[in-house]
Each structure stands twice: as C-alpha cells, then as structure tokens.
PADO-505300 format. One line per 3 residues: number of its first residue (from 1); their letters; for each residue x, y, z of C-alpha. Coordinates in nm, 4 decimals. Each point is the difference from the previous one (the first is absolute). Layout:
<recs>
NUM = A = X,Y,Z | ...
</recs>
This chain:
<recs>
1 = XXX = 1.6895,-6.1903,-5.7045 | -0.0065,0.3247,-0.0573 | -0.3430,0.0172,-0.1169
4 = XXX = -0.0778,-0.1846,0.3282 | 0.1879,0.2866,0.2145 | -0.1536,0.2526,-0.1941
7 = XXX = -0.4103,-0.1493,0.0468 | 0.1011,-0.0126,0.3897 | 0.1128,0.3246,0.0140
10 = XXX = -0.3338,0.1361,-0.1577 | -0.2205,-0.2061,0.2093 | 0.1706,0.1257,0.3010
13 = XXX = -0.0111,0.3993,-0.1449 | -0.3658,-0.1155,-0.0565 | -0.1114,-0.1312,0.3453
16 = XXX = 0.1616,0.3593,0.1077 | -0.1753,0.1999,-0.1555 | -0.3506,-0.1924,-0.0013
19 = XXX = 0.1016,0.0260,0.4445 | 0.0170,0.3560,-0.0419 | -0.2828,0.0509,-0.2077
22 = XXX = -0.1778,-0.2798,0.2451 | 0.0949,0.3119,0.3175 | -0.1178,0.3012,-0.2121
25 = XXX = -0.3233,-0.1374,-0.0395 | -0.0532,-0.1270,0.3178 | 0.1023,0.3614,0.1206
28 = XXX = -0.2640,0.1437,-0.2145 | -0.2533,-0.2832,0.1474 | 0.0919,0.1231,0.3402
31 = XXX = -0.0729,0.3733,-0.0718 | -0.3132,-0.0743,-0.1240 | -0.1332,-0.2664,0.2218
34 = XXX = 0.1957,0.0597,0.3378 | 0.0575,-0.3863,0.0089 | 0.2607,-0.2112,-0.1408
37 = XXX = -0.0104,-0.3293,0.1308 | 0.2822,-0.3237,-0.0331 | 0.0707,0.2565,-0.2850
40 = XXX = 0.3881,0.0432,-0.0882 | 0.1239,0.3885,0.1053 | 0.3872,-0.1296,0.0121
43 = XXX = 0.2042,0.3153,-0.0408 | -0.3127,0.2311,-0.0286 | 0.0828,0.3870,0.0125
46 = XXX = -0.3075,0.1127,0.2344 | 0.1760,0.2295,0.2211 | -0.2286,0.2886,0.1510
49 = XXX = -0.2851,-0.2037,-0.1398 | -0.3383,0.0530,0.2275 | -0.2090,-0.2929,0.0435
52 = XXX = -0.2184,-0.0132,0.2977 | -0.1227,-0.3284,0.0557 | 0.2392,-0.1789,-0.2546
55 = XXX = -0.0620,-0.3892,-0.0244 | 0.3003,-0.1544,-0.1250 | -0.0576,-0.3445,0.1596
58 = XXX = 0.2329,-0.2738,-0.0886 | 0.1965,0.2250,-0.2644 | 0.3679,0.0806,-0.1209
61 = XXX = 0.1241,0.2803,0.0820 | 0.3870,-0.1102,0.0647 | 0.2191,0.2798,-0.0202
64 = XXX = -0.2957,0.2471,-0.0864 | 0.0292,0.3971,0.0819 | -0.3117,0.1302,0.2367
67 = XXX = 0.2240,0.2870,0.1119 | -0.1544,0.2661,0.1831 | -0.3300,-0.1887,-0.1100
70 = XXX = -0.3380,0.0642,0.1511 | -0.1292,-0.3760,0.1042 | -0.2814,0.0774,0.2764
73 = XXX = -0.1331,-0.3347,0.0646 | 0.1186,-0.1800,-0.3013 | 0.0068,-0.4144,0.0013
76 = XXX = 0.3398,-0.1785,-0.0477 | -0.0894,-0.2883,0.1727 | 0.2082,-0.2790,-0.1797
79 = XXX = 0.2046,0.2427,-0.2596 | 0.3496,-0.0495,-0.0786 | 0.1497,0.3444,0.1111
82 = XXX = 0.3588,-0.1553,0.0304 | 0.2499,0.3252,-0.0561 | -0.2747,0.2171,-0.0865
85 = XXX = 0.0751,0.3743,0.0529 | -0.3347,0.1418,0.2714 | 0.2352,0.2817,0.1725
88 = XXX = -0.2140,0.2670,0.1176 | -0.3191,-0.1386,-0.1059 | -0.3500,0.0365,0.1662
91 = XXX = -0.0750,-0.3715,0.0920 | -0.2608,0.1021,0.2820 | -0.2032,-0.3429,0.0932
94 = XXX = 0.1512,-0.1654,-0.2523 | -0.0097,-0.3698,-0.0314 | 0.2899,-0.2117,0.0016
97 = XXX = -0.1093,-0.3478,0.1063 | 0.2132,-0.2436,-0.1127 | 0.2202,0.2429,-0.2752
100 = XXX = 0.3645,-0.0252,-0.1192 | 0.1386,0.3195,0.1244 | 0.3589,-0.1754,-0.0154
103 = XXX = 0.2549,0.3007,-0.0217 | -0.2383,0.2628,-0.0167 | 0.0488,0.3732,0.0190
106 = XXX = -0.3102,0.1448,0.2233 | 0.2098,0.2385,0.1803 | -0.1854,0.3425,0.1008
109 = XXX = -0.3029,-0.1827,-0.1415 | -0.3289,0.0103,0.2048 | -0.1185,-0.3180,0.1226
112 = XXX = -0.1945,0.0714,0.3120 | -0.3033,-0.2755,0.0742 | 0.1102,-0.1855,-0.3207
115 = XXX = 0.0114,-0.3652,0.0589 | 0.3640,-0.1822,-0.0935 | -0.1165,-0.3202,0.1658
118 = XXX = 0.2088,-0.3133,-0.1253 | 0.1801,0.2075,-0.2560 | 0.3160,-0.0381,-0.1340
121 = XXX = 0.2302,0.3371,0.0628 | 0.3562,-0.1631,0.0040 | 0.2997,0.2132,-0.0138
124 = XXX = -0.3037,0.3057,-0.0450 | 0.0823,0.3253,-0.0020 | -0.2301,0.1798,0.2857
127 = XXX = 0.1818,0.3153,0.1170 | -0.1805,0.2338,0.1504 | -0.3207,-0.1527,-0.1056
130 = XXX = -0.3182,0.0803,0.2128 | -0.1575,-0.3687,0.1165 | -0.2323,0.1497,0.2630
133 = XXX = -0.2296,-0.2898,0.0599 | 0.1322,-0.1595,-0.2637 | -0.1063,-0.4269,-0.0097
136 = XXX = 0.3317,-0.1730,-0.0519 | -0.0749,-0.3347,0.1862 | 0.1637,-0.3189,-0.1153
139 = XXX = 0.1976,0.2193,-0.2366 | 0.3760,-0.0569,-0.1101 | 0.1701,0.3125,0.0385
142 = XXX = 0.3963,-0.1845,0.0382 | 0.2359,0.2453,-0.0930 | -0.2552,0.2707,-0.0503
145 = XXX = 0.1389,0.3549,0.0372 | -0.2210,0.2378,0.2622 | 0.1878,0.2688,0.0512
148 = XXX = -0.2094,0.2516,0.1889 | -0.3446,-0.1618,-0.1291 | -0.3279,0.0956,0.2079
151 = XXX = -0.1073,-0.3225,0.1227 | -0.1930,0.1149,0.3500 | -0.2990,-0.1963,0.0024
154 = XXX = 0.1029,-0.2564,-0.2198 | -0.0752,-0.3650,0.0041 | 0.3085,-0.2101,-0.0462
157 = XXX = -0.1126,-0.2914,0.1700 | 0.1652,-0.3415,-0.1213 | 0.2211,0.2438,-0.2645
160 = XXX = 0.3582,-0.1280,-0.0885 | 0.2355,0.2790,0.0520 | 0.3067,-0.1817,-0.0007
163 = XXX = 0.2534,0.2175,-0.1055 | -0.2452,0.3228,-0.0514 | 0.1618,0.3254,0.0443
166 = XXX = -0.2200,0.2328,0.2587 | 0.2342,0.2625,0.0576 | -0.1893,0.3004,0.1716
169 = XXX = -0.3032,-0.1391,-0.1022 | -0.3208,0.0632,0.2214 | -0.1967,-0.3187,0.1079
172 = XXX = -0.1698,0.0963,0.2954 | -0.3398,-0.1712,0.0790 | 0.0769,-0.2457,-0.2460
175 = XXX = -0.0781,-0.3667,-0.0024 | 0.3299,-0.2126,-0.0126 | -0.1780,-0.3752,0.1831
178 = XXX = 0.2209,-0.2791,-0.1148 | 0.2007,0.2509,-0.2898 | 0.3330,-0.1140,-0.0999
181 = XXX = 0.2614,0.2710,0.0591 | 0.3057,-0.2365,-0.0016 | 0.3627,0.2017,-0.1506
184 = XXX = -0.2778,0.3792,-0.0017 | 0.2238,0.3355,0.0339 | -0.2546,0.1737,0.2130
187 = XXX = 0.2314,0.2426,0.0679 | -0.1865,0.3375,0.0890 | -0.3369,-0.1565,0.0067
190 = XXX = -0.2825,0.0787,0.2304 | -0.1807,-0.2963,0.1054 | -0.3316,0.0665,0.2548
193 = XXX = -0.1780,-0.3503,-0.0993 | -0.1941,-0.1260,0.2610 | 0.0232,-0.3782,-0.1638
196 = XXX = 0.2945,-0.1401,-0.0445 | -0.0955,-0.3793,0.0839 | 0.2805,-0.2676,-0.1674
199 = XXX = 0.1499,0.3322,-0.1903 | 0.3102,-0.1426,-0.1232 | 0.3182,0.2790,0.0710
202 = XXX = 0.2727,-0.2822,-0.0558 | 0.3382,-0.0173,-0.1981 | 0.1459,0.3474,0.0753
205 = XXX = -0.2434,0.2294,-0.0425 | 0.0873,0.3640,0.0607 | -0.1796,0.2040,0.2197
208 = XXX = 0.2360,0.2840,0.0621 | -0.2199,0.3038,0.1268 | -0.3198,-0.1729,-0.0982
211 = XXX = -0.2790,0.1146,0.2626 | -0.2059,-0.3031,0.1447 | -0.1917,0.2975,0.2770
214 = XXX = -0.3183,-0.1671,0.1263 | 0.0444,-0.3248,-0.2072 | -0.0621,-0.3416,0.1371
217 = XXX = 0.3382,-0.2796,-0.1090 | -0.1063,-0.1883,0.2497 | -0.1635,-0.2835,-0.2935
220 = XXX = 0.3350,0.0969,-0.2291 | 0.2495,-0.2557,-0.1200 | 0.3157,0.2097,0.0577
223 = XXX = 0.3592,-0.1470,-0.1116 | 0.2973,0.1857,-0.0509 | -0.1482,0.3504,-0.0228
226 = XXX = 0.2050,0.2739,-0.0467 | -0.0922,0.3063,0.1462 | 0.3188,0.1777,0.0450
229 = XXX = 0.3455,-0.0773,0.1888 | -0.1228,-0.2690,0.1973 | -0.1912,-0.3564,-0.1727
232 = XXX = -0.2273,-0.1005,0.3295 | -0.2581,-0.1575,-0.2819 | 0.1774,-0.3256,0.0220
235 = XXX = 0.0584,-0.0213,0.3490 | -0.3228,0.1098,0.0593 | -0.1804,-0.2733,-0.1885
238 = XXX = 0.2249,-0.2551,0.1396 | -0.0899,0.1017,0.3431 | -0.4245,-0.0613,-0.0984
241 = XXX = -0.0485,0.3077,0.1634 | -0.2089,0.1558,-0.3033 | -0.2429,-0.2894,0.0386
244 = XXX = -0.0647,0.1768,0.3651 | -0.2139,0.2505,0.1086 | 0.1404,0.3481,0.1577
247 = XXX = -0.0886,-0.1338,0.3411 | 0.1650,-0.3707,-0.0097 | 0.3040,0.2210,-0.1454
250 = XXX = 0.0145,0.2129,0.2590 | 0.0250,-0.2723,0.2357 | 0.2817,-0.1456,-0.1974
253 = XXX = 0.1825,0.3023,-0.0019 | -0.0562,0.0281,0.3788 | 0.1936,-0.3254,0.0839
256 = XXX = 0.2480,0.0392,-0.2395 | 0.1152,0.3221,0.1467 | -0.0452,-0.1557,0.3778
259 = XXX = 0.2295,-0.2949,-0.1040 | 0.2974,0.2657,-0.1874 | -0.0413,0.2217,0.3472
262 = XXX = 0.0400,-0.2878,0.2094 | 0.3364,-0.1087,-0.2366 | 0.1522,0.3221,0.0332
265 = XXX = -0.0915,0.0109,0.3857 | 0.2092,-0.3396,0.0256 | 0.2809,0.1080,-0.2487
268 = XXX = -0.0003,0.3533,0.2449 | 0.0405,-0.2354,0.3278 | 0.2636,-0.1553,-0.1086
271 = XXX = 0.1793,0.1277,-0.2258 | -0.0709,0.4073,-0.0038 | 0.0417,0.0471,0.4102
274 = XXX = 0.3423,-0.1905,0.0117 | 0.1013,0.1967,-0.2762 | -0.1095,0.3424,0.1401
277 = XXX = 0.1735,-0.0776,0.3654 | 0.2931,-0.0849,-0.1985 | 0.0037,0.3387,-0.1895
280 = XXX = -0.1024,0.1414,0.3569 | 0.3027,-0.1171,0.1322 | 0.2299,-0.0085,-0.2478
283 = XXX = -0.0934,0.2896,-0.2747 | 0.2279,-0.0059,-0.2969 | -0.0968,0.1603,-0.3370
286 = XXX = -0.0078,-0.2995,-0.1616 | -0.3340,-0.1583,0.2490 | -0.1607,0.3586,-0.0230
289 = XXX = 0.0063,-0.0288,-0.3943 | -0.1200,-0.3586,-0.0292 | -0.3143,0.0865,0.3010
292 = XXX = -0.0622,0.3152,-0.1839 | -0.0123,-0.1717,-0.3542 | -0.2357,-0.3043,0.1799
295 = XXX = -0.2597,0.2798,0.0898 | 0.0012,0.1569,-0.3038 | -0.0560,-0.3146,-0.1936
298 = XXX = -0.2949,-0.1126,0.2484 | -0.1883,0.3374,-0.0823 | 0.0714,-0.0121,-0.3317
301 = XXX = -0.1381,-0.3972,-0.0199 | -0.3590,0.1148,0.1969 | -0.0417,0.3111,-0.1979
304 = XXX = 0.1019,-0.1088,-0.3512 | -0.1512,-0.3752,-0.0128 | -0.1894,-0.0430,0.3196
307 = XXX = -0.2507,0.2739,-0.0279 | -0.0407,-0.0805,-0.3971 | -0.0428,-0.3479,0.0454
310 = XXX = -0.2852,0.0973,0.2784 | -0.1378,0.2071,-0.2581 | 0.0039,-0.2010,-0.2067
313 = XXX = -0.1290,-0.3276,0.1142 | -0.3006,0.1848,0.1886 | -0.0984,0.1965,-0.3249
316 = X = 0.1270,-0.2038,-0.3080
</recs>
C-alpha cells in the first residue's frame, strides 16, 4: 500500500513538472512566432509583454498574468481567460468573440473598439475600463463590476447585465436594445442611448442620480425601478404608460387631472364651503387650525406628488 501511495505521489509531481515545462515551452513559442493557438498557457506570467496582433485563439490562459501588457489587435476568440489578470492592458481592437472571461480583472484596461460579442464576462472586474465603441452584443456580464467604465457608443444589444454594477459609468450613445438590466445598479450612470427598445429595467433597478437626458425610454420595460425617494417604475409599468407615445400620455394626464380637479370641486362644494361658513359664523381656534391644516395638506399634495407624477408620466 505504501508503494502504491508513493507511485501516485511521484506521478502527480511528474505531471505538475511536465505541465510547468509545457507552459514554459509555449511561452517561448509564443514570443518567437507571435502565435500559440489552442496551447496551454495556464498561469503564465506575461506581464508587460508586447505582442502586437498575437494569435491566441482557443488557448488556455486561465489565471494568466497580462498586467499592463501591449496586446493591440490580439485574437483571443474562444480562449479561456477566466480569472486572468489584464489590469491596465492595451487591448485596442482585440478579438474576444465567445471567449471565457469569467471573473477576469480588466480594470483600467483599454478595450477601444474591441469585439467581445457572446463572451462570458460573468463576475468580471471592468472598473474604469475604456470600452469606447466596443462590441458586447450577446455577452454575459451578469454580476460584473463596471464602476466608472467608459462605454460611450458601445454595442450592448441582447447583453445579459443582470445584477451588473454600473455606478458612475458613462453609457452615452450605447446600444441597449433587448438588453437585460434586471437588478442592475445604475446609480449615477449617464444613459443617453437613442435605442432602449425592449430593454428590461425590472427587479429593483437602482437609478439614483442616473441621467437619462435625451434618452427615449418609450420601448423600455420598466418595473420596480428605484430612482430616489419614490418608486414610480412599478406603477408606471402597471398603468401600461411605458408603451404609449408622449402625445398619448399627455391626453392621459389631461384626463386624470380633469377628473381630480372635478373631484376636488365636488368635495369643496359639499364639505369645504359648509365648514368655511361654519368657521366664519362660529370662529374658534380649533376650526381655524383644522382649516389651515387642510389648506397646507392640499398644497403639499399638489407640489410634492401631483407635479412630479405628471412630469414622470410625460418624460419617463
């Protein structure tokens, strides 16, 4: 039995040494030929390496170190980069189509015009990452952190952004049609996209201090969106007003306001006038206090509930 354990231990050690030797050989091959398709580079230390247009399609780069590496127009399509370190790397125009980037660190990296379509970025760190006009269509960014990321003009159509954190990110001009932003954290985000068709903002989306200036949300699915002290998203969606055009919403607002004014008129005619006459004929401190409280309450409702509600219905 002891011999069996010894043989097993030696075989495991031999496999580990062989694997390390394989990685070292592949690093040399990579630097010499600028290509290493489908090769094993797991845990390779390639920090600050300069590999312009390198071909690493289908390679195993799990836990590899590419910190501040120069990888302009590199091809990582189909590669496994899960838990790799790419902080501050230059990845302009890089190809990550269908690559596995789960829990990768891409913070402060430059991914200008990079193609990450259908890539897996689940739980990835993309804080302060430059993704100007990057293609992320169909990608999985669920649970990813994109704090202060620059996503101006990026293509995020059909992207899964469930529980993604976009705090203070800039998504001006980004394409988000059919994207899933359920339970996403969008506090302080700049969203000026022209296309929000079929975008899902459901499941307690945080929109505190988010800017939608110039954005058209008429086609968005808004439910339970939290934008500050009030929660309007659920009511907005339940009324079906998210699917109506601005002109139609205006008529709805006019009709609602008319009904409310009429109800107040009837109320005043039947109750307020009678109480007022009673107050004038038999004044007392209690009647005066009740009358003052009622007037203040009406003013409060108009300015703090009525006007914000009308503004929300008209402009989303």
